[in-house]
N, C-alpha and C positions, 0 to 999 in steps of 0.2 A: 410717577404722574409721565414723564416723557417716555416709560416706557408703552405705555397702554394710549398716548397719542400716536408712537411709532407705530403702534398695531392698527390703529383708527385710518391712518396715513396707506397703509398698503391695502391698496382699491384689487389686485388678486387675493388677499389672503379673507380679506373681506368680503367678498364674493362667494368665495370656495365657503367659508362657514354660512353665510345666507342661503348659498346654496341647500348645501347639507340640512338644515335645518328648517328650509322649508319642502324637500322632500320628507324630511320626517316625520314632519303637522302634517303632509299629507296622506302619511299614511294611516294615522289616527281616522280619516276620514274611508281611505279606502278601508280598511280593518274592517272598519264597524260594519261595511256594506256588506262585506265576504265573510266574515265568522258574525256575524247579529249580536257583537258582545262587544262590551265597551272597559278595556284592560289597558291607560291610557300608557302606564309604564312599558309594558309589553309592545304596544302599538312603536312610542318614541321614542325608546334606547333600546329594541329588539331588533336580530338582522333581519336582513331578506325583507318581501312584502314590494308596494305596489306605489310609490316609481322608485330606483334604485337611490339612494342614497348617495351611494358610492360616483355611483356616476355622474350624480347631479352636481355634485360634489367638484370632479374633476374636469366636466365640462367647464364648468362656474369660473374656475379658474381657467383653464387654457382659452375661453371667450375675453377675461378679465385683462389676460398676458397680451395676447392680441391687441387689447383696447387701452392696453396702458402704455408697452413698449416699444407696438408695431407687429406685423405680420413677417417685416424681411430682419426682426429679431433676430440677436441666437437662440433665443426663447423657445423660438421657434424649427431648433434642430433636429427633429424629431427622428428625421430618414438617415444619419447619421448615427443617433441616440438605437436606433430599433438593428442594425448592422450590428454594433458590440454590442446588444443584449442577445439577439440569434446566436453571432454566436459565441458569448459565455455558456447558453444553454445547450448548445452544440458540443462544448468542450466537456460539461460536465455528464450527458448521457453517452459520449462518444464510447465510454469501456462496458458501457451497461446495454448498447442495443437502441434504437429507435423505436423496437416495439414498447419498450416501459417506457417511454415519451408517450407516445399516444396513448397510452395506458392508463397513466399518473394523469395525462391532462382530462379524459376523458371522469375521470374519480372526480373532477370538483365540482364543488356546487358551485351552481352558482344562478343569476336571473332565470329568468323569464325573456326574450326575448325585446317583449312587448313594456317589460319591467323597466329595461336598458332605455330605450328606445323612451319612453315618458321621464325620466329622470335626465335624459340627454337632450329633452327640450325645454328641461325645470330648468336645470344646469344653463343652457345656452342664452335664454333670456333675463332670470338673474342677473346678468350683470348688464345689459339693457337698463332695465328697472331702476340700477341702479346709478347708472350716469345720469340720469333723471335728479339725481341728489343735487345741489350747488355746489358741495363740500367737495363731489369729489368728480367731478364734471371737468372743472377748470385744470385739471392734468392728464386728460386722456388723449390722448391722439386723434380719435375718432377718423 
């Protein structure tokens, strides 16, 4: 029981889950509109589509971390992380040349910008709506 209580108390984790679920749920309706068919399993659990549920989850997590930990917390030291990640990628691909990096990045399958944008908006809005719940509002920095 304590385990589930600890999960529910983790505002950023709950927001990430709600953001992901909200985007996946929205895909049912955008998929019906786009494909003119109704396949709940494919639309709820499939990859791709409008909006990006990955983006929604990440944006919800990021905004929720800012709301619960503060924007000046070590959680937002992303600039340093980016430097380290760029160094790792550069070191991994220096032996094969930069043309391989460009080619590999172009081959990745991703969402069109509009799907990412809508996912980001969904994800950013979720924590603000979640903080309307008194259970979560009490512990936020806002």
